[in-house]
SEFI-499967 format. One record per residue (C-alpha): residue number from 1; x, z, y. Coordinates in nm, 2 decimals. Each point is the difference from the previous one (the first is absolute). Layout:
BEGIN
 seq      X      Z      Y
 NUM      X      Z      Y
...
REM end
This chain:
BEGIN
 seq      X      Z      Y
   1 -16.02  12.32   0.69
   2  -0.34   0.02  -0.17
   3  -0.18   0.00   0.34
   4   0.18  -0.31   0.10
   5  -0.12  -0.19  -0.31
   6  -0.36   0.10   0.05
   7   0.02  -0.10   0.37
   8   0.14  -0.34  -0.10
   9  -0.27  -0.05  -0.26
  10  -0.26   0.10   0.25
  11   0.13  -0.25   0.26
  12   0.00  -0.28  -0.25
  13  -0.36   0.07  -0.11
  14  -0.11   0.00   0.37
  15   0.17  -0.34   0.07
  16  -0.16  -0.16  -0.30
  17  -0.34   0.14   0.09
  18   0.04  -0.12   0.36
  19   0.09  -0.35  -0.12
  20  -0.31   0.00  -0.22
  21  -0.23   0.10   0.29
  22   0.16  -0.26   0.23
  23  -0.05  -0.28  -0.26
  24  -0.36   0.11  -0.05
  25  -0.07  -0.01   0.36
  26   0.15  -0.35   0.03
  27  -0.21  -0.13  -0.28
  28  -0.30   0.15   0.15
  29   0.06  -0.17   0.33
  30   0.07  -0.34  -0.17
  31  -0.35  -0.01  -0.15
  32  -0.20  -0.05   0.31
  33   0.24  -0.27   0.12
  34  -0.04  -0.19  -0.32
  35  -0.38   0.04   0.00
  36  -0.01  -0.13   0.36
  37   0.22  -0.30  -0.10
  38  -0.24  -0.07  -0.29
  39  -0.30   0.02   0.23
  40   0.16  -0.24   0.25
  41   0.10  -0.25  -0.27
  42  -0.36   0.03  -0.13
  43  -0.15  -0.08   0.34
  44   0.23  -0.31   0.04
  45  -0.11  -0.12  -0.34
  46  -0.37   0.04   0.10
  47   0.08  -0.16   0.34
  48   0.15  -0.30  -0.16
  49  -0.26  -0.04  -0.26
  50  -0.28   0.00   0.27
  51   0.21  -0.21   0.24
  52  -0.03   0.26   0.28
  53   0.30  -0.05   0.23
  54  -0.11   0.26   0.27
  55   0.25   0.29  -0.03
  56  -0.24   0.22   0.19
  57  -0.23   0.02  -0.31
  58   0.11   0.28  -0.22
  59  -0.12   0.26  -0.27
  60  -0.14  -0.26  -0.24
  61  -0.21   0.13  -0.28
  62  -0.17  -0.21  -0.25
  63  -0.33   0.12  -0.18
  64  -0.16  -0.18  -0.29
  65  -0.30   0.21  -0.05
  66  -0.27  -0.27   0.00
  67  -0.02  -0.34  -0.18
  68  -0.13  -0.18   0.30
  69   0.31   0.00   0.22
  70   0.35   0.13   0.04
  71   0.03   0.24   0.30
  72   0.33   0.06   0.18
  73   0.01   0.28   0.25
  74   0.27   0.00   0.28
  75   0.07   0.13   0.35
  76   0.06  -0.20   0.32
  77   0.19   0.20   0.27
  78   0.27  -0.03   0.25
  79   0.10   0.14   0.34
  80  -0.17  -0.13   0.32
  81   0.16   0.13   0.32
  82  -0.16  -0.20   0.28
  83  -0.37  -0.05   0.06
  84  -0.09  -0.38   0.01
  85  -0.27   0.07   0.26
  86   0.16   0.23   0.26
  87   0.37  -0.01  -0.10
  88   0.05   0.37  -0.01
  89   0.20   0.19  -0.26
  90  -0.26   0.24  -0.11
  91  -0.12  -0.16  -0.32
  92  -0.06   0.24  -0.30
  93  -0.12  -0.06  -0.35
  94  -0.36   0.07  -0.05
  95  -0.09  -0.02  -0.37
  96  -0.07  -0.30  -0.23
  97  -0.26  -0.27  -0.06
  98  -0.04  -0.12  -0.36
  99  -0.07  -0.37  -0.05
 100  -0.05  -0.21  -0.32
 101   0.20  -0.32   0.01
 102  -0.05  -0.28  -0.26
 103   0.34  -0.13  -0.13
 104   0.07  -0.27  -0.27
 105  -0.07   0.09  -0.35
 106   0.25   0.18  -0.23
 107   0.01  -0.12  -0.36
 108  -0.35  -0.15   0.03
 109  -0.12   0.34   0.14
 110  -0.19   0.03   0.33
 111   0.24   0.20   0.23
 112  -0.11   0.21   0.30
 113   0.25   0.15   0.23
 114  -0.14   0.33   0.14
 115   0.22   0.05   0.32
 116   0.00   0.32   0.22
 117   0.07  -0.14   0.34
 118   0.16   0.24   0.26
 119  -0.21   0.06   0.33
 120   0.16   0.06   0.32
 121  -0.14   0.17   0.32
 122   0.14  -0.02   0.35
 123  -0.04   0.34   0.17
 124   0.02  -0.17   0.35
 125  -0.28  -0.26  -0.02
 126  -0.18   0.10  -0.33
 127   0.07  -0.35  -0.15
 128  -0.01   0.00  -0.38
 129   0.17  -0.25  -0.22
 130   0.05  -0.07  -0.38
 131   0.32  -0.09  -0.16
 132   0.05  -0.38  -0.06
 133   0.15  -0.18  -0.30
 134   0.10  -0.34  -0.09
 135  -0.19   0.02  -0.33
 136  -0.34  -0.05   0.17
 137  -0.12  -0.11   0.34
 138  -0.15   0.27   0.22
 139  -0.36   0.10  -0.07
 140   0.01  -0.22  -0.32
 141  -0.03   0.11  -0.37
 142   0.14  -0.32  -0.17
 143   0.37  -0.02  -0.02
 144   0.21  -0.29   0.13
 145   0.12  -0.08  -0.34
 146  -0.36  -0.06  -0.11
 147  -0.06  -0.23   0.29
 148   0.31  -0.20  -0.09
 149  -0.11  -0.02  -0.36
 150  -0.34  -0.13   0.11
 151   0.17  -0.27   0.22
 152   0.22  -0.11  -0.30
 153  -0.30  -0.03  -0.22
 154  -0.20  -0.21   0.25
 155   0.25  -0.27  -0.04
 156  -0.11  -0.03  -0.37
 157  -0.31  -0.16  -0.14
 158  -0.19   0.33  -0.04
 159  -0.33   0.14   0.11
 160  -0.02   0.27   0.26
 161  -0.19   0.23  -0.24
 162   0.29   0.00  -0.25
 163   0.26   0.06   0.28
 164  -0.22   0.30   0.12
 165  -0.03   0.14  -0.35
 166   0.38  -0.03  -0.05
 167   0.09   0.19   0.32
 168  -0.28   0.26   0.00
 169  -0.15  -0.14   0.34
 170  -0.34  -0.15   0.08
 171  -0.06  -0.37   0.04
 172  -0.05   0.05   0.37
 173   0.36   0.11   0.03
 174   0.12  -0.31  -0.19
 175  -0.22  -0.21   0.24
 176   0.15   0.16   0.31
 177   0.35  -0.07  -0.13
 178  -0.11  -0.36  -0.07
 179  -0.12  -0.05   0.35
 180   0.32   0.17   0.15
 181   0.24  -0.21  -0.22
 182  -0.21  -0.32   0.06
 183   0.04   0.02   0.37
 184   0.38   0.01  -0.04
 185   0.01  -0.31  -0.20
 186  -0.17  -0.24   0.24
 187   0.18  -0.33   0.06
 188   0.22  -0.03   0.31
 189  -0.13  -0.35   0.10
 190   0.36  -0.09   0.12
 191   0.00  -0.36  -0.14
 192  -0.14  -0.26  -0.24
 193   0.17  -0.19  -0.29
 194   0.03  -0.36   0.00
 195  -0.24  -0.05  -0.29
 196  -0.33   0.19  -0.08
 197  -0.23   0.02  -0.30
 198  -0.35   0.08   0.10
 199  -0.31   0.07  -0.22
 200  -0.31   0.22  -0.03
 201  -0.09   0.29  -0.23
 202  -0.29   0.23  -0.05
 203   0.06   0.34   0.15
 204  -0.27   0.27   0.06
 205  -0.34  -0.07  -0.14
 206  -0.07  -0.36   0.01
 207   0.21  -0.07   0.30
 208   0.26  -0.28   0.00
 209   0.32   0.07   0.18
 210   0.29  -0.21   0.13
 211   0.36   0.04  -0.11
 212   0.32  -0.17   0.11
 213   0.36   0.07  -0.15
 214   0.34  -0.14   0.04
 215   0.03  -0.30  -0.23
 216   0.37   0.07  -0.08
 217   0.05   0.37   0.02
 218  -0.36   0.08  -0.12
 219  -0.04   0.28   0.26
 220  -0.35   0.08   0.15
 221  -0.05  -0.16   0.34
 222  -0.37   0.07   0.07
 223  -0.30   0.15  -0.18
 224  -0.32  -0.03   0.18
 225  -0.34   0.14  -0.08
 226  -0.17  -0.33   0.05
 227   0.07  -0.37  -0.05
 228  -0.16  -0.17   0.30
 229   0.19  -0.23   0.22
 230  -0.08   0.22   0.30
 231   0.15   0.31  -0.16
 232   0.31  -0.20  -0.13
 233   0.06  -0.16   0.33
 234  -0.03   0.33   0.21
 235   0.23   0.18  -0.23
 236   0.30  -0.25   0.03
 237  -0.05  -0.06   0.36
 238  -0.01   0.37   0.09
 239   0.30   0.10  -0.22
 240   0.23  -0.29   0.02
 241   0.10  -0.21   0.31
 242   0.03  -0.37   0.00
 243   0.37  -0.01  -0.06
 244  -0.03   0.19  -0.33
 245  -0.31  -0.22  -0.11
 246   0.20  -0.31   0.07
 247   0.25   0.11  -0.27
 248  -0.25  -0.05  -0.28
 249   0.05  -0.36  -0.13
 250  -0.19   0.03  -0.34
 251  -0.32   0.16  -0.10
 252  -0.09  -0.01  -0.37
 253  -0.37   0.01  -0.08
 254  -0.27  -0.13  -0.22
 255  -0.25  -0.26   0.11
 256  -0.22   0.25   0.20
 257  -0.12  -0.21   0.29
 258  -0.07   0.31   0.20
 259   0.36   0.08   0.06
 260   0.12  -0.35   0.07
 261  -0.15  -0.02   0.35
 262   0.15   0.33   0.12
 263   0.35  -0.04  -0.15
 264   0.11  -0.25   0.26
 265  -0.14   0.21   0.29
 266   0.20   0.30  -0.12
 267   0.32  -0.17  -0.12
 268   0.05  -0.32   0.21
 269   0.31  -0.11  -0.22
 270  -0.14   0.08  -0.34
 271  -0.07  -0.25  -0.28
 272  -0.26   0.09  -0.24
 273   0.13  -0.01  -0.36
 274  -0.25  -0.03  -0.29
 275   0.04   0.25  -0.28
 276   0.11  -0.18  -0.33
 277  -0.17   0.27  -0.21
 278  -0.34  -0.08   0.15
 279   0.06  -0.37  -0.03
 280   0.07   0.04  -0.37
 281  -0.29   0.23  -0.04
 282  -0.24  -0.25   0.16
 283   0.11  -0.28  -0.23
 284  -0.02   0.21  -0.32
 285  -0.34   0.13   0.10
 286  -0.13  -0.35   0.04
 287   0.13  -0.09  -0.34
 288  -0.15   0.31  -0.16
 289  -0.35  -0.08   0.16
 290   0.02  -0.36  -0.13
 291   0.07   0.14  -0.36
 292  -0.30   0.23   0.02
 293  -0.22  -0.30   0.12
 294   0.11  -0.21  -0.30
 295  -0.03   0.30  -0.24
 296  -0.37   0.06   0.09
 297  -0.08  -0.36  -0.12
 298   0.04   0.11  -0.37
 299  -0.20   0.25  -0.21
 300   0.16   0.33  -0.05
 301   0.05  -0.04  -0.37
 302   0.19  -0.31   0.01
 303   0.38  -0.05  -0.02
 304   0.00  -0.17   0.33
 305  -0.13   0.30   0.18
 306   0.23   0.24  -0.17
 307   0.32  -0.21   0.08
 308  -0.09   0.02   0.36
 309  -0.13   0.35   0.01
 310   0.26   0.22  -0.18
 311   0.32  -0.17   0.08
 312  -0.04  -0.05   0.38
 313   0.34   0.15   0.08
 314   0.18  -0.30  -0.17
 315  -0.18  -0.24   0.24
 316   0.14   0.19   0.30
 317   0.36  -0.01  -0.13
 318   0.23  -0.28   0.11
 319   0.01  -0.29  -0.24
 320   0.36   0.02  -0.04
 321  -0.02   0.37  -0.10
 322  -0.23  -0.07  -0.30
 323   0.14   0.04  -0.35
 324   0.03  -0.35  -0.13
 325   0.15   0.04  -0.36
 326  -0.08   0.34  -0.15
 327  -0.36   0.03  -0.12
 328  -0.21   0.32   0.01
 329  -0.32   0.13  -0.14
 330  -0.31  -0.01   0.23
 331  -0.25   0.23  -0.16
 332  -0.30  -0.13   0.20
 333   0.07  -0.36  -0.12
 334   0.12   0.11  -0.35
 335   0.28  -0.24   0.01
 336   0.38  -0.05   0.09
 337   0.09  -0.18   0.32
 338   0.29  -0.01   0.25
 339  -0.09   0.11   0.36
 340   0.04  -0.36   0.11
 341  -0.25  -0.13  -0.28
 342  -0.26   0.25   0.10
 343   0.02  -0.08   0.37
 344   0.00  -0.37  -0.06
 345  -0.30   0.04  -0.24
 346  -0.19   0.21   0.27
 347   0.06  -0.23   0.30
 348  -0.08  -0.31  -0.22
 349  -0.37   0.12   0.00
 350  -0.04  -0.14   0.35
 351   0.18  -0.28   0.18
 352  -0.06   0.17   0.33
 353   0.16   0.33  -0.13
 354   0.30  -0.19  -0.12
 355   0.06  -0.15   0.34
 356  -0.06   0.34   0.17
 357   0.24   0.17  -0.24
 358   0.30  -0.23   0.06
 359  -0.07  -0.04   0.37
 360  -0.04   0.38   0.07
 361   0.31   0.09  -0.19
 362   0.21  -0.28   0.17
 363  -0.10   0.12   0.35
 364   0.05   0.37  -0.11
 365   0.35  -0.08  -0.13
 366   0.10  -0.16   0.33
 367  -0.12   0.29   0.20
 368   0.19   0.24  -0.23
 369   0.32  -0.20   0.05
 370  -0.07  -0.04   0.37
 371   0.04  -0.37  -0.02
 372  -0.21  -0.16   0.27
 373   0.08  -0.35  -0.10
 374  -0.12   0.05  -0.35
 375  -0.32   0.18   0.14
 376  -0.09  -0.30   0.22
 377   0.06  -0.24  -0.30
 378  -0.22   0.21  -0.22
 379  -0.27   0.00   0.25
 380   0.00  -0.38   0.03
 381  -0.02  -0.04  -0.39
 382  -0.32   0.22  -0.03
 383  -0.30  -0.18  -0.14
 384  -0.31   0.09  -0.20
 385   0.03   0.36   0.04
 386  -0.26   0.28  -0.01
 387  -0.19   0.09   0.33
 388   0.16   0.35  -0.01
 389   0.36  -0.14   0.01
 390  -0.11  -0.27   0.26
 391  -0.11   0.28   0.23
 392   0.32   0.17  -0.03
 393   0.20  -0.31   0.06
 394  -0.19  -0.07   0.32
 395   0.11   0.34   0.12
 396   0.36  -0.07  -0.09
 397  -0.02  -0.33   0.20
 398  -0.15   0.17   0.29
 399   0.26   0.27   0.00
 400   0.29  -0.24  -0.09
 401   0.23   0.12   0.29
 402  -0.03   0.36  -0.10
 403   0.11  -0.11  -0.36
 404   0.29  -0.20   0.14
 405   0.12   0.32   0.19
 406  -0.02   0.18  -0.33
 407   0.22  -0.25  -0.18
 408   0.27   0.03   0.28
 409   0.05   0.38  -0.06
 410   0.01   0.25  -0.28
 411  -0.26   0.24   0.16
 412  -0.32   0.11  -0.18
 413  -0.28   0.26   0.02
 414   0.13   0.17  -0.31
 415   0.14   0.30   0.19
 416  -0.33   0.07   0.19
 417  -0.19  -0.03  -0.33
 418   0.23   0.27  -0.14
 419  -0.07   0.22   0.30
 420  -0.37  -0.05  -0.05
 421   0.03   0.10  -0.36
 422   0.16   0.33   0.12
 423  -0.28   0.06   0.24
 424  -0.25  -0.04  -0.28
 425   0.20   0.25  -0.20
 426  -0.01   0.26   0.28
 427  -0.37  -0.04   0.03
 428  -0.05   0.03  -0.37
 429   0.21   0.31  -0.03
 430  -0.20   0.17   0.28
 431  -0.34  -0.13  -0.13
 432  -0.03  -0.20   0.32
 433   0.03   0.10   0.38
 434  -0.28   0.04   0.26
 435   0.23   0.07   0.29
 436   0.21  -0.29   0.11
 437   0.24   0.22   0.18
 438   0.10   0.20  -0.31
 439   0.02  -0.32  -0.20
 440   0.22  -0.16   0.26
 441   0.23   0.31   0.01
 442   0.03   0.01  -0.38
 443   0.11  -0.35   0.00
 444   0.26   0.05   0.29
 445   0.14   0.31  -0.19
 446   0.04  -0.17  -0.34
 447   0.16  -0.31   0.14
 448   0.21   0.13   0.27
 449   0.13   0.33  -0.16
 450   0.24  -0.09  -0.28
 451   0.09   0.30  -0.22
 452   0.30  -0.07  -0.23
 453  -0.10   0.04  -0.37
 454   0.22   0.17  -0.25
 455  -0.02   0.08  -0.36
 456   0.02   0.33  -0.16
 457   0.30   0.22   0.06
 458   0.13   0.12  -0.33
 459   0.32   0.19   0.09
REM end
């Protein structure tokens, strides 16, 4: 009886000890699995942070031992069964080759991916090959993400030096990307719009170049390095057939006599439309020159000189826009006047200046309103005006048909002037261009590639 009790106690003790050992073994087996899962999740986090989608890259290890850059170590390996040269199934792994790949910055730190690429050897033909990845092109050390970032930055108004500094590359790399992208943005030359705006601008050095844009959509049509009639004619005749050139019915331009002779040869059905902005500018320039001529008749310390010298903007304003009731203090005259009183006092110093002032503003108002009848009427009422305005009016009379075409439409050279302003900004940002090809490519990229702008993402 006593032996039976001891045997039962011994059996129970053995069962408890067995269960304990089993639980310890199970827990010890669980730890490597959890550790492996943690390592895998850490690799996925690193891969997502670096935007590396190639699943053949593994064993990520990040070292932050130096202040100059953040270095990420990884391995690239996969199974290659067939030799690409001979087609035999005798390919074996043959060590690794380590390459340094530049990837986009991480938290404003330069990042270098130190990748061990698997090497393969074919026993049949002796051909060797290195593993390939989508992160970087073969035999390159700059990742595709960096090249994409350079392409996106080239659409902005930035210097190539600043782009190179941001992406840890040389300016030559940015220049090569500029040329490659510029060749893809060349126009298709598949048609012409019904209305064109043409003008000239200063490009590389002191060279004047020709530009033509769509008068309605404001898209670039042609940018030529020169502005001679021979170059313009050869370009349009070589790139567009007669059927397309006959579609152009209106060409907006200033009074540059150089282009007028070649326009009808290139575009048989086109009417030349005078630019109202230049017409207004010509009238106001003549009025301003008359004011300066009258001002120089008086000594510099007289009120007559000061009333014409310091308040020249009021003479260029339309008479109906002048303040006629509220007075203001004019410090150079040390008195209170309304704007109307000051202008009448200034033009009253010369009878010729008075006639020039009212005649020029009457003509300018008719041009702004595109009223051809009022324009012709104003020309017939001109008398006793300054020689400067008389020269301008002779030009208006000589180009009367172009002005009439302007009053029959709503087109102007305002869009092409805005494009020229953008060209100047591109040159100013780059401190000028010496190479016409690079300048042309930069223009094509900034105008033809539209990147959607977005604000900051807060959540």
